[in-house]
Every structure is written in C-alpha cells, then in structure tokens.
CHARMM internal coordinates of N, CA and C (Angstrom, degrees):
IC EDIT
DIST 1 N 1 CA 1.4412
DIST 1 CA 1 C 1.5176
ANGL 1 N 1 CA 1 C 111.57
DIST 1 C 2 N 1.2470
ANGL 1 CA 1 C 2 N 117.05
DIHE 1 N 1 CA 1 C 2 N 139.74
DIST 2 N 2 CA 1.5022
ANGL 1 C 2 N 2 CA 119.89
DIHE 1 CA 1 C 2 N 2 CA 178.44
DIST 2 CA 2 C 1.5588
ANGL 2 N 2 CA 2 C 108.21
DIHE 1 C 2 N 2 CA 2 C -78.82
DIST 2 C 3 N 1.3151
ANGL 2 CA 2 C 3 N 114.84
DIHE 2 N 2 CA 2 C 3 N 126.80
DIST 3 N 3 CA 1.4969
ANGL 2 C 3 N 3 CA 122.69
DIHE 2 CA 2 C 3 N 3 CA -177.51
DIST 3 CA 3 C 1.5617
ANGL 3 N 3 CA 3 C 107.19
DIHE 2 C 3 N 3 CA 3 C -101.12
DIST 3 C 4 N 1.3601
ANGL 3 CA 3 C 4 N 113.81
DIHE 3 N 3 CA 3 C 4 N -50.31
DIST 4 N 4 CA 1.4147
ANGL 3 C 4 N 4 CA 119.29
DIHE 3 CA 3 C 4 N 4 CA -177.79
DIST 4 CA 4 C 1.5118
ANGL 4 N 4 CA 4 C 106.05
DIHE 3 C 4 N 4 CA 4 C -101.24
DIST 4 C 5 N 1.3305
ANGL 4 CA 4 C 5 N 116.76
DIHE 4 N 4 CA 4 C 5 N 109.05
DIST 5 N 5 CA 1.4767
ANGL 4 C 5 N 5 CA 121.56
DIHE 4 CA 4 C 5 N 5 CA -175.38
DIST 5 CA 5 C 1.4806
ANGL 5 N 5 CA 5 C 109.31
DIHE 4 C 5 N 5 CA 5 C -81.28
DIST 5 C 6 N 1.3509
ANGL 5 CA 5 C 6 N 119.96
DIHE 5 N 5 CA 5 C 6 N -29.21
DIST 6 N 6 CA 1.4568
ANGL 5 C 6 N 6 CA 122.82
DIHE 5 CA 5 C 6 N 6 CA 175.89
DIST 6 CA 6 C 1.5595
ANGL 6 N 6 CA 6 C 113.77
DIHE 5 C 6 N 6 CA 6 C -58.35
DIST 6 C 7 N 1.2631
ANGL 6 CA 6 C 7 N 114.10
DIHE 6 N 6 CA 6 C 7 N -42.64
DIST 7 N 7 CA 1.4596
ANGL 6 C 7 N 7 CA 121.36
DIHE 6 CA 6 C 7 N 7 CA -176.88
DIST 7 CA 7 C 1.5985
ANGL 7 N 7 CA 7 C 114.20
DIHE 6 C 7 N 7 CA 7 C -108.30
DIST 7 C 8 N 1.2686
ANGL 7 CA 7 C 8 N 114.56
DIHE 7 N 7 CA 7 C 8 N -1.16
DIST 8 N 8 CA 1.4696
ANGL 7 C 8 N 8 CA 116.76
DIHE 7 CA 7 C 8 N 8 CA -175.74
DIST 8 CA 8 C 1.4807
ANGL 8 N 8 CA 8 C 118.93
DIHE 7 C 8 N 8 CA 8 C 63.02
DIST 8 C 9 N 1.3953
ANGL 8 CA 8 C 9 N 118.39
DIHE 8 N 8 CA 8 C 9 N 35.30
DIST 9 N 9 CA 1.4089
ANGL 8 C 9 N 9 CA 122.82
DIHE 8 CA 8 C 9 N 9 CA -174.96
DIST 9 CA 9 C 1.5601
ANGL 9 N 9 CA 9 C 110.53
DIHE 8 C 9 N 9 CA 9 C -98.22
DIST 9 C 10 N 1.3724
ANGL 9 CA 9 C 10 N 110.64
DIHE 9 N 9 CA 9 C 10 N 131.89
DIST 10 N 10 CA 1.4567
ANGL 9 C 10 N 10 CA 116.72
DIHE 9 CA 9 C 10 N 10 CA -176.75
DIST 10 CA 10 C 1.4451
ANGL 10 N 10 CA 10 C 116.88
DIHE 9 C 10 N 10 CA 10 C -87.17
DIST 10 C 11 N 1.3194
ANGL 10 CA 10 C 11 N 121.78
DIHE 10 N 10 CA 10 C 11 N 170.04
DIST 11 N 11 CA 1.4485
ANGL 10 C 11 N 11 CA 124.63
DIHE 10 CA 10 C 11 N 11 CA 177.94
DIST 11 CA 11 C 1.5216
ANGL 11 N 11 CA 11 C 106.97
DIHE 10 C 11 N 11 CA 11 C -66.23
DIST 11 C 12 N 1.3141
ANGL 11 CA 11 C 12 N 117.58
DIHE 11 N 11 CA 11 C 12 N -32.89
DIST 12 N 12 CA 1.5051
ANGL 11 C 12 N 12 CA 121.08
DIHE 11 CA 11 C 12 N 12 CA -177.64
DIST 12 CA 12 C 1.5348
ANGL 12 N 12 CA 12 C 108.71
DIHE 11 C 12 N 12 CA 12 C -63.79
DIST 12 C 13 N 1.3123
ANGL 12 CA 12 C 13 N 116.41
DIHE 12 N 12 CA 12 C 13 N -45.28
DIST 13 N 13 CA 1.5013
ANGL 12 C 13 N 13 CA 120.02
DIHE 12 CA 12 C 13 N 13 CA 176.58
DIST 13 CA 13 C 1.4890
ANGL 13 N 13 CA 13 C 111.62
DIHE 12 C 13 N 13 CA 13 C -59.72
DIST 13 C 14 N 1.3256
ANGL 13 CA 13 C 14 N 117.43
DIHE 13 N 13 CA 13 C 14 N -42.27
DIST 14 N 14 CA 1.4385
ANGL 13 C 14 N 14 CA 120.73
DIHE 13 CA 13 C 14 N 14 CA -179.03
DIST 14 CA 14 C 1.5520
ANGL 14 N 14 CA 14 C 107.32
DIHE 13 C 14 N 14 CA 14 C -66.41
DIST 14 C 15 N 1.2704
ANGL 14 CA 14 C 15 N 116.93
DIHE 14 N 14 CA 14 C 15 N -48.28
DIST 15 N 15 CA 1.5621
ANGL 14 C 15 N 15 CA 119.66
DIHE 14 CA 14 C 15 N 15 CA 179.07
DIST 15 CA 15 C 1.5558
ANGL 15 N 15 CA 15 C 107.44
DIHE 14 C 15 N 15 CA 15 C -53.74
DIST 15 C 16 N 1.2914
ANGL 15 CA 15 C 16 N 118.51
DIHE 15 N 15 CA 15 C 16 N -45.06
DIST 16 N 16 CA 1.4090
ANGL 15 C 16 N 16 CA 118.48
DIHE 15 CA 15 C 16 N 16 CA -177.76
DIST 16 CA 16 C 1.5374
ANGL 16 N 16 CA 16 C 111.76
DIHE 15 C 16 N 16 CA 16 C -63.96
DIST 16 C 17 N 1.3804
ANGL 16 CA 16 C 17 N 116.33
DIHE 16 N 16 CA 16 C 17 N -36.84
DIST 17 N 17 CA 1.4355
ANGL 16 C 17 N 17 CA 115.04
DIHE 16 CA 16 C 17 N 17 CA 178.88
DIST 17 CA 17 C 1.5982
ANGL 17 N 17 CA 17 C 108.84
DIHE 16 C 17 N 17 CA 17 C -68.83
DIST 17 C 18 N 1.2669
ANGL 17 CA 17 C 18 N 118.15
DIHE 17 N 17 CA 17 C 18 N -33.74
DIST 18 N 18 CA 1.4790
ANGL 17 C 18 N 18 CA 121.25
DIHE 17 CA 17 C 18 N 18 CA 179.00
DIST 18 CA 18 C 1.5587
ANGL 18 N 18 CA 18 C 107.34
DIHE 17 C 18 N 18 CA 18 C -67.73
DIST 18 C 19 N 1.2819
ANGL 18 CA 18 C 19 N 119.41
DIHE 18 N 18 CA 18 C 19 N -44.63
DIST 19 N 19 CA 1.4004
ANGL 18 C 19 N 19 CA 121.83
DIHE 18 CA 18 C 19 N 19 CA -179.14
DIST 19 CA 19 C 1.5781
ANGL 19 N 19 CA 19 C 108.43
DIHE 18 C 19 N 19 CA 19 C -66.00
DIST 19 C 20 N 1.1998
ANGL 19 CA 19 C 20 N 119.07
DIHE 19 N 19 CA 19 C 20 N -26.71
DIST 20 N 20 CA 1.4589
ANGL 19 C 20 N 20 CA 122.92
DIHE 19 CA 19 C 20 N 20 CA 174.74
DIST 20 CA 20 C 1.4836
ANGL 20 N 20 CA 20 C 114.76
DIHE 19 C 20 N 20 CA 20 C -83.05
DIST 20 C 21 N 1.3796
ANGL 20 CA 20 C 21 N 120.55
DIHE 20 N 20 CA 20 C 21 N 3.04
DIST 21 N 21 CA 1.4050
ANGL 20 C 21 N 21 CA 120.95
DIHE 20 CA 20 C 21 N 21 CA 174.87
DIST 21 CA 21 C 1.4452
ANGL 21 N 21 CA 21 C 118.66
DIHE 20 C 21 N 21 CA 21 C 120.62
DIST 21 C 22 N 1.3441
ANGL 21 CA 21 C 22 N 121.46
DIHE 21 N 21 CA 21 C 22 N -12.07
DIST 22 N 22 CA 1.4404
ANGL 21 C 22 N 22 CA 123.06
DIHE 21 CA 21 C 22 N 22 CA 174.11
DIST 22 CA 22 C 1.4814
ANGL 22 N 22 CA 22 C 113.70
DIHE 21 C 22 N 22 CA 22 C -67.36
DIST 22 C 23 N 1.3493
ANGL 22 CA 22 C 23 N 114.43
DIHE 22 N 22 CA 22 C 23 N 126.77
DIST 23 N 23 CA 1.5025
ANGL 22 C 23 N 23 CA 118.79
DIHE 22 CA 22 C 23 N 23 CA -177.67
DIST 23 CA 23 C 1.5212
ANGL 23 N 23 CA 23 C 116.09
DIHE 22 C 23 N 23 CA 23 C -118.71
DIST 23 C 24 N 1.3443
ANGL 23 CA 23 C 24 N 115.22
DIHE 23 N 23 CA 23 C 24 N -1.49
DIST 24 N 24 CA 1.5128
ANGL 23 C 24 N 24 CA 123.80
DIHE 23 CA 23 C 24 N 24 CA -179.82
DIST 24 CA 24 C 1.4680
ANGL 24 N 24 CA 24 C 106.54
DIHE 23 C 24 N 24 CA 24 C -133.07
DIST 24 C 25 N 1.3547
ANGL 24 CA 24 C 25 N 113.77
DIHE 24 N 24 CA 24 C 25 N 157.04
DIST 25 N 25 CA 1.5905
ANGL 24 C 25 N 25 CA 118.12
DIHE 24 CA 24 C 25 N 25 CA 171.40
DIST 25 CA 25 C 1.5633
ANGL 25 N 25 CA 25 C 109.98
DIHE 24 C 25 N 25 CA 25 C -58.21
DIST 25 C 26 N 1.3771
ANGL 25 CA 25 C 26 N 117.76
DIHE 25 N 25 CA 25 C 26 N -35.41
DIST 26 N 26 CA 1.4350
ANGL 25 C 26 N 26 CA 114.96
DIHE 25 CA 25 C 26 N 26 CA -179.28
DIST 26 CA 26 C 1.5986
ANGL 26 N 26 CA 26 C 110.74
DIHE 25 C 26 N 26 CA 26 C -66.72
DIST 26 C 27 N 1.3177
ANGL 26 CA 26 C 27 N 116.91
DIHE 26 N 26 CA 26 C 27 N -41.09
DIST 27 N 27 CA 1.4245
ANGL 26 C 27 N 27 CA 120.11
DIHE 26 CA 26 C 27 N 27 CA 177.92
DIST 27 CA 27 C 1.5894
ANGL 27 N 27 CA 27 C 112.67
DIHE 26 C 27 N 27 CA 27 C -68.15
DIST 27 C 28 N 1.2907
ANGL 27 CA 27 C 28 N 118.56
DIHE 27 N 27 CA 27 C 28 N -27.94
DIST 28 N 28 CA 1.4390
ANGL 27 C 28 N 28 CA 122.06
DIHE 27 CA 27 C 28 N 28 CA 175.34
DIST 28 CA 28 C 1.5002
ANGL 28 N 28 CA 28 C 107.18
DIHE 27 C 28 N 28 CA 28 C -72.13
DIST 28 C 29 N 1.3346
ANGL 28 CA 28 C 29 N 115.52
DIHE 28 N 28 CA 28 C 29 N -37.50
DIST 29 N 29 CA 1.5069
ANGL 28 C 29 N 29 CA 121.00
DIHE 28 CA 28 C 29 N 29 CA 179.43
DIST 29 CA 29 C 1.5080
ANGL 29 N 29 CA 29 C 108.96
DIHE 28 C 29 N 29 CA 29 C -60.98
DIST 29 C 30 N 1.2896
ANGL 29 CA 29 C 30 N 117.76
DIHE 29 N 29 CA 29 C 30 N -43.79
DIST 30 N 30 CA 1.4504
ANGL 29 C 30 N 30 CA 122.05
DIHE 29 CA 29 C 30 N 30 CA 179.60
DIST 30 CA 30 C 1.5018
ANGL 30 N 30 CA 30 C 112.83
DIHE 29 C 30 N 30 CA 30 C -65.89
DIST 30 C 31 N 1.3426
ANGL 30 CA 30 C 31 N 115.88
DIHE 30 N 30 CA 30 C 31 N -36.70
DIST 31 N 31 CA 1.4887
ANGL 30 C 31 N 31 CA 121.62
DIHE 30 CA 30 C 31 N 31 CA -172.94
DIST 31 CA 31 C 1.5553
ANGL 31 N 31 CA 31 C 109.02
DIHE 30 C 31 N 31 CA 31 C -77.78
DIST 31 C 32 N 1.4070
ANGL 31 CA 31 C 32 N 118.53
DIHE 31 N 31 CA 31 C 32 N -41.14
DIST 32 N 32 CA 1.4250
ANGL 31 C 32 N 32 CA 116.10
DIHE 31 CA 31 C 32 N 32 CA -172.49
DIST 32 CA 32 C 1.5143
ANGL 32 N 32 CA 32 C 112.77
DIHE 31 C 32 N 32 CA 32 C -132.64
DIST 32 C 33 N 1.2734
ANGL 32 CA 32 C 33 N 115.94
DIHE 32 N 32 CA 32 C 33 N 3.50
DIST 33 N 33 CA 1.5183
ANGL 32 C 33 N 33 CA 122.30
DIHE 32 CA 32 C 33 N 33 CA 175.97
DIST 33 CA 33 C 1.5635
ANGL 33 N 33 CA 33 C 112.23
DIHE 32 C 33 N 33 CA 33 C 79.08
DIST 33 C 34 N 1.3420
ANGL 33 CA 33 C 34 N 120.90
DIHE 33 N 33 CA 33 C 34 N 3.37
DIST 34 N 34 CA 1.4378
ANGL 33 C 34 N 34 CA 119.88
DIHE 33 CA 33 C 34 N 34 CA -179.91
DIST 34 CA 34 C 1.4934
ANGL 34 N 34 CA 34 C 108.14
DIHE 33 C 34 N 34 CA 34 C -75.38
DIST 34 C 35 N 1.3531
ANGL 34 CA 34 C 35 N 116.12
DIHE 34 N 34 CA 34 C 35 N 133.49
DIST 35 N 35 CA 1.4911
ANGL 34 C 35 N 35 CA 123.03
DIHE 34 CA 34 C 35 N 35 CA -179.05
DIST 35 CA 35 C 1.4673
ANGL 35 N 35 CA 35 C 114.64
DIHE 34 C 35 N 35 CA 35 C 78.22
DIST 35 C 36 N 1.3471
ANGL 35 CA 35 C 36 N 117.74
DIHE 35 N 35 CA 35 C 36 N 14.43
DIST 36 N 36 CA 1.4659
ANGL 35 C 36 N 36 CA 117.24
DIHE 35 CA 35 C 36 N 36 CA -179.83
DIST 36 CA 36 C 1.4789
ANGL 36 N 36 CA 36 C 114.30
DIHE 35 C 36 N 36 CA 36 C -84.96
DIST 36 C 37 N 1.3642
ANGL 36 CA 36 C 37 N 116.54
DIHE 36 N 36 CA 36 C 37 N -17.73
DIST 37 N 37 CA 1.4841
ANGL 36 C 37 N 37 CA 116.90
DIHE 36 CA 36 C 37 N 37 CA -176.19
DIST 37 CA 37 C 1.5061
ANGL 37 N 37 CA 37 C 111.97
DIHE 36 C 37 N 37 CA 37 C -95.59
DIST 37 C 38 N 1.2480
ANGL 37 CA 37 C 38 N 125.44
DIHE 37 N 37 CA 37 C 38 N -70.56
DIST 38 N 38 CA 1.4072
ANGL 37 C 38 N 38 CA 125.98
DIHE 37 CA 37 C 38 N 38 CA -175.73
DIST 38 CA 38 C 1.5934
ANGL 38 N 38 CA 38 C 113.60
DIHE 37 C 38 N 38 CA 38 C -99.72
DIST 38 C 39 N 1.3292
ANGL 38 CA 38 C 39 N 118.11
DIHE 38 N 38 CA 38 C 39 N -26.26
DIST 39 N 39 CA 1.3832
ANGL 38 C 39 N 39 CA 122.89
DIHE 38 CA 38 C 39 N 39 CA 173.71
DIST 39 CA 39 C 1.5394
ANGL 39 N 39 CA 39 C 109.00
DIHE 38 C 39 N 39 CA 39 C 87.04
DIST 39 C 40 N 1.2853
ANGL 39 CA 39 C 40 N 121.53
DIHE 39 N 39 CA 39 C 40 N -1.86
DIST 40 N 40 CA 1.4392
ANGL 39 C 40 N 40 CA 122.22
DIHE 39 CA 39 C 40 N 40 CA -178.76
DIST 40 CA 40 C 1.5291
ANGL 40 N 40 CA 40 C 116.80
DIHE 39 C 40 N 40 CA 40 C -60.28
DIST 40 C 41 N 1.3093
ANGL 40 CA 40 C 41 N 117.16
DIHE 40 N 40 CA 40 C 41 N -15.41
DIST 41 N 41 CA 1.4405
ANGL 40 C 41 N 41 CA 121.36
DIHE 40 CA 40 C 41 N 41 CA -176.52
DIST 41 CA 41 C 1.4900
ANGL 41 N 41 CA 41 C 111.19
DIHE 40 C 41 N 41 CA 41 C -101.58
DIST 41 C 42 N 1.3688
ANGL 41 CA 41 C 42 N 119.25
DIHE 41 N 41 CA 41 C 42 N 3.36
DIST 42 N 42 CA 1.4686
ANGL 41 C 42 N 42 CA 120.06
DIHE 41 CA 41 C 42 N 42 CA -178.44
DIST 42 CA 42 C 1.4981
ANGL 42 N 42 CA 42 C 114.60
DIHE 41 C 42 N 42 CA 42 C -57.63
DIST 42 C 43 N 1.3646
ANGL 42 CA 42 C 43 N 115.84
DIHE 42 N 42 CA 42 C 43 N -37.37
DIST 43 N 43 CA 1.5144
ANGL 42 C 43 N 43 CA 116.46
DIHE 42 CA 42 C 43 N 43 CA 177.17
DIST 43 CA 43 C 1.4993
ANGL 43 N 43 CA 43 C 112.11
DIHE 42 C 43 N 43 CA 43 C -60.31
DIST 43 C 44 N 1.3608
ANGL 43 CA 43 C 44 N 117.91
DIHE 43 N 43 CA 43 C 44 N -47.18
DIST 44 N 44 CA 1.4504
ANGL 43 C 44 N 44 CA 124.35
DIHE 43 CA 43 C 44 N 44 CA -179.80
DIST 44 CA 44 C 1.5982
ANGL 44 N 44 CA 44 C 107.65
DIHE 43 C 44 N 44 CA 44 C -63.02
DIST 44 C 45 N 1.2247
ANGL 44 CA 44 C 45 N 119.65
DIHE 44 N 44 CA 44 C 45 N -38.54
DIST 45 N 45 CA 1.4746
ANGL 44 C 45 N 45 CA 123.38
DIHE 44 CA 44 C 45 N 45 CA -179.77
DIST 45 CA 45 C 1.5511
ANGL 45 N 45 CA 45 C 104.80
DIHE 44 C 45 N 45 CA 45 C -66.24
DIST 45 C 46 N 1.2936
ANGL 45 CA 45 C 46 N 120.43
DIHE 45 N 45 CA 45 C 46 N -44.04
DIST 46 N 46 CA 1.4442
ANGL 45 C 46 N 46 CA 121.62
DIHE 45 CA 45 C 46 N 46 CA 177.12
DIST 46 CA 46 C 1.5312
ANGL 46 N 46 CA 46 C 112.10
DIHE 45 C 46 N 46 CA 46 C -60.83
DIST 46 C 47 N 1.2915
ANGL 46 CA 46 C 47 N 118.29
DIHE 46 N 46 CA 46 C 47 N -36.54
DIST 47 N 47 CA 1.4441
ANGL 46 C 47 N 47 CA 120.34
DIHE 46 CA 46 C 47 N 47 CA 176.60
DIST 47 CA 47 C 1.5110
ANGL 47 N 47 CA 47 C 113.83
DIHE 46 C 47 N 47 CA 47 C -66.93
DIST 47 C 48 N 1.3506
ANGL 47 CA 47 C 48 N 112.96
DIHE 47 N 47 CA 47 C 48 N -38.69
DIST 48 N 48 CA 1.4218
ANGL 47 C 48 N 48 CA 115.59
DIHE 47 CA 47 C 48 N 48 CA 178.10
DIST 48 CA 48 C 1.5593
ANGL 48 N 48 CA 48 C 111.42
DIHE 47 C 48 N 48 CA 48 C -69.82
DIST 48 C 49 N 1.3205
ANGL 48 CA 48 C 49 N 118.10
DIHE 48 N 48 CA 48 C 49 N -35.21
DIST 49 N 49 CA 1.4317
ANGL 48 C 49 N 49 CA 121.70
DIHE 48 CA 48 C 49 N 49 CA 178.33
DIST 49 CA 49 C 1.5327
ANGL 49 N 49 CA 49 C 108.05
DIHE 48 C 49 N 49 CA 49 C -63.33
DIST 49 C 50 N 1.3520
ANGL 49 CA 49 C 50 N 118.06
DIHE 49 N 49 CA 49 C 50 N -42.49
DIST 50 N 50 CA 1.4078
ANGL 49 C 50 N 50 CA 122.48
DIHE 49 CA 49 C 50 N 50 CA 176.93
DIST 50 CA 50 C 1.5382
ANGL 50 N 50 CA 50 C 114.10
DIHE 49 C 50 N 50 CA 50 C -63.18
DIST 50 C 51 N 1.3111
ANGL 50 CA 50 C 51 N 112.50
DIHE 50 N 50 CA 50 C 51 N -42.17
DIST 51 N 51 CA 1.4925
ANGL 50 C 51 N 51 CA 116.78
DIHE 50 CA 50 C 51 N 51 CA 177.24
DIST 51 CA 51 C 1.5140
ANGL 51 N 51 CA 51 C 114.34
DIHE 50 C 51 N 51 CA 51 C -59.88
DIST 51 C 52 N 1.3593
ANGL 51 CA 51 C 52 N 115.79
DIHE 51 N 51 CA 51 C 52 N -35.91
DIST 52 N 52 CA 1.3393
ANGL 51 C 52 N 52 CA 122.56
DIHE 51 CA 51 C 52 N 52 CA -173.77
DIST 52 CA 52 C 1.5786
ANGL 52 N 52 CA 52 C 109.72
DIHE 51 C 52 N 52 CA 52 C -77.61
DIST 52 C 53 N 1.3145
ANGL 52 CA 52 C 53 N 116.24
DIHE 52 N 52 CA 52 C 53 N -19.93
DIST 53 N 53 CA 1.4714
ANGL 52 C 53 N 53 CA 119.32
DIHE 52 CA 52 C 53 N 53 CA 178.98
DIST 53 CA 53 C 1.5995
ANGL 53 N 53 CA 53 C 108.26
DIHE 52 C 53 N 53 CA 53 C -83.65
DIST 53 C 54 N 1.1837
ANGL 53 CA 53 C 54 N 123.42
DIHE 53 N 53 CA 53 C 54 N -23.52
DIST 54 N 54 CA 1.4302
ANGL 53 C 54 N 54 CA 124.00
DIHE 53 CA 53 C 54 N 54 CA 175.22
DIST 54 CA 54 C 1.4112
ANGL 54 N 54 CA 54 C 114.15
DIHE 53 C 54 N 54 CA 54 C -79.41
DIST 54 C 55 N 1.4341
ANGL 54 CA 54 C 55 N 116.04
DIHE 54 N 54 CA 54 C 55 N 115.77
DIST 55 N 55 CA 1.4537
ANGL 54 C 55 N 55 CA 117.81
DIHE 54 CA 54 C 55 N 55 CA -174.00
DIST 55 CA 55 C 1.5191
ANGL 55 N 55 CA 55 C 107.80
DIHE 54 C 55 N 55 CA 55 C -66.44
DIST 55 C 56 N 1.3104
ANGL 55 CA 55 C 56 N 111.04
DIHE 55 N 55 CA 55 C 56 N 148.11
DIST 56 N 56 CA 1.4350
ANGL 55 C 56 N 56 CA 117.61
DIHE 55 CA 55 C 56 N 56 CA -179.14
DIST 56 CA 56 C 1.5680
ANGL 56 N 56 CA 56 C 111.83
DIHE 55 C 56 N 56 CA 56 C -77.81
DIST 56 C 57 N 1.2716
ANGL 56 CA 56 C 57 N 118.77
DIHE 56 N 56 CA 56 C 57 N 166.02
DIST 57 N 57 CA 1.4438
ANGL 56 C 57 N 57 CA 123.03
DIHE 56 CA 56 C 57 N 57 CA 173.99
DIST 57 CA 57 C 1.5491
ANGL 57 N 57 CA 57 C 113.83
DIHE 56 C 57 N 57 CA 57 C -62.57
DIST 57 C 58 N 1.3174
ANGL 57 CA 57 C 58 N 113.35
DIHE 57 N 57 CA 57 C 58 N -32.08
DIST 58 N 58 CA 1.4208
ANGL 57 C 58 N 58 CA 120.49
DIHE 57 CA 57 C 58 N 58 CA 177.84
DIST 58 CA 58 C 1.5704
ANGL 58 N 58 CA 58 C 110.18
DIHE 57 C 58 N 58 CA 58 C -65.62
DIST 58 C 59 N 1.3166
ANGL 58 CA 58 C 59 N 112.16
DIHE 58 N 58 CA 58 C 59 N -43.71
DIST 59 N 59 CA 1.5198
ANGL 58 C 59 N 59 CA 113.12
DIHE 58 CA 58 C 59 N 59 CA 176.75
DIST 59 CA 59 C 1.5000
ANGL 59 N 59 CA 59 C 112.98
DIHE 58 C 59 N 59 CA 59 C -58.62
DIST 59 C 60 N 1.2926
ANGL 59 CA 59 C 60 N 114.50
DIHE 59 N 59 CA 59 C 60 N -43.28
DIST 60 N 60 CA 1.5341
ANGL 59 C 60 N 60 CA 118.84
DIHE 59 CA 59 C 60 N 60 CA 178.55
DIST 60 CA 60 C 1.6049
ANGL 60 N 60 CA 60 C 108.40
DIHE 59 C 60 N 60 CA 60 C -60.99
DIST 60 C 61 N 1.2680
ANGL 60 CA 60 C 61 N 118.99
DIHE 60 N 60 CA 60 C 61 N -40.60
DIST 61 N 61 CA 1.4152
ANGL 60 C 61 N 61 CA 124.08
DIHE 60 CA 60 C 61 N 61 CA -172.88
DIST 61 CA 61 C 1.5961
ANGL 61 N 61 CA 61 C 106.96
DIHE 60 C 61 N 61 CA 61 C -62.29
DIST 61 C 62 N 1.3335
ANGL 61 CA 61 C 62 N 113.33
DIHE 61 N 61 CA 61 C 62 N -40.54
DIST 62 N 62 CA 1.5256
ANGL 61 C 62 N 62 CA 119.06
DIHE 61 CA 61 C 62 N 62 CA -179.30
DIST 62 CA 62 C 1.5367
ANGL 62 N 62 CA 62 C 110.69
DIHE 61 C 62 N 62 CA 62 C -61.29
DIST 62 C 63 N 1.2749
ANGL 62 CA 62 C 63 N 114.82
DIHE 62 N 62 CA 62 C 63 N -31.44
DIST 63 N 63 CA 1.5261
ANGL 62 C 63 N 63 CA 117.55
DIHE 62 CA 62 C 63 N 63 CA -176.11
DIST 63 CA 63 C 1.5414
ANGL 63 N 63 CA 63 C 110.92
DIHE 62 C 63 N 63 CA 63 C -81.55
DIST 63 C 64 N 1.2670
ANGL 63 CA 63 C 64 N 119.39
DIHE 63 N 63 CA 63 C 64 N -16.16
DIST 64 N 64 CA 1.4408
ANGL 63 C 64 N 64 CA 120.05
DIHE 63 CA 63 C 64 N 64 CA -178.04
DIST 64 CA 64 C 1.5405
ANGL 64 N 64 CA 64 C 110.36
DIHE 63 C 64 N 64 CA 64 C -78.83
DIST 64 C 65 N 1.3030
ANGL 64 CA 64 C 65 N 115.66
DIHE 64 N 64 CA 64 C 65 N 145.52
DIST 65 N 65 CA 1.4472
ANGL 64 C 65 N 65 CA 118.29
DIHE 64 CA 64 C 65 N 65 CA 178.36
DIST 65 CA 65 C 1.5234
ANGL 65 N 65 CA 65 C 111.58
DIHE 64 C 65 N 65 CA 65 C -69.67
DIST 65 C 66 N 1.3048
ANGL 65 CA 65 C 66 N 116.63
DIHE 65 N 65 CA 65 C 66 N 147.51
DIST 66 N 66 CA 1.4337
ANGL 65 C 66 N 66 CA 121.60
DIHE 65 CA 65 C 66 N 66 CA -179.76
DIST 66 CA 66 C 1.4587
ANGL 66 N 66 CA 66 C 107.52
DIHE 65 C 66 N 66 CA 66 C -68.31
DIST 66 C 67 N 1.3412
ANGL 66 CA 66 C 67 N 115.59
DIHE 66 N 66 CA 66 C 67 N 145.59
DIST 67 N 67 CA 1.4776
ANGL 66 C 67 N 67 CA 123.43
DIHE 66 CA 66 C 67 N 67 CA -179.86
DIST 67 CA 67 C 1.4727
ANGL 67 N 67 CA 67 C 110.03
DIHE 66 C 67 N 67 CA 67 C -88.56
END
COOR INIT
IC SEED 1 N 1 CA 1 C
IC BUILD
C-alpha cells in the first residue's frame, strides 16, 4: 500500500527502512524519502515503526522449547 503519496513510497519500503535501523519518521525519511515533502504521512510512518517494534507471535513461538 502506498503510504507517502508525494514520493510514491510503500509500507514495504518503510518497513525495510525500519528493519534496517530507522526508529523515527525523520530517519525513515532519510532512508527511503517517505515523508520528506509534505509530511502528511508521518503519523502512518510512526504507526509502522511501532508495529515493527512489536514482536510477532511467530517470533515468540521460536523461543519456546519444543514439546
């Protein structure tokens, strides 16, 4: 899904920037240009950053001992 309409940046590109170490909308902007023009997508970028910080259920399952 396109998050930054000014630059045509998708949520996938933003998630990749976060996985590569971006932890703020400004860092995401530097990494992939999302939010650099009007900034209207910064709230969505922030939500994506937060969603990437929350470990998935699959990650927890990998940590559990095998039964």
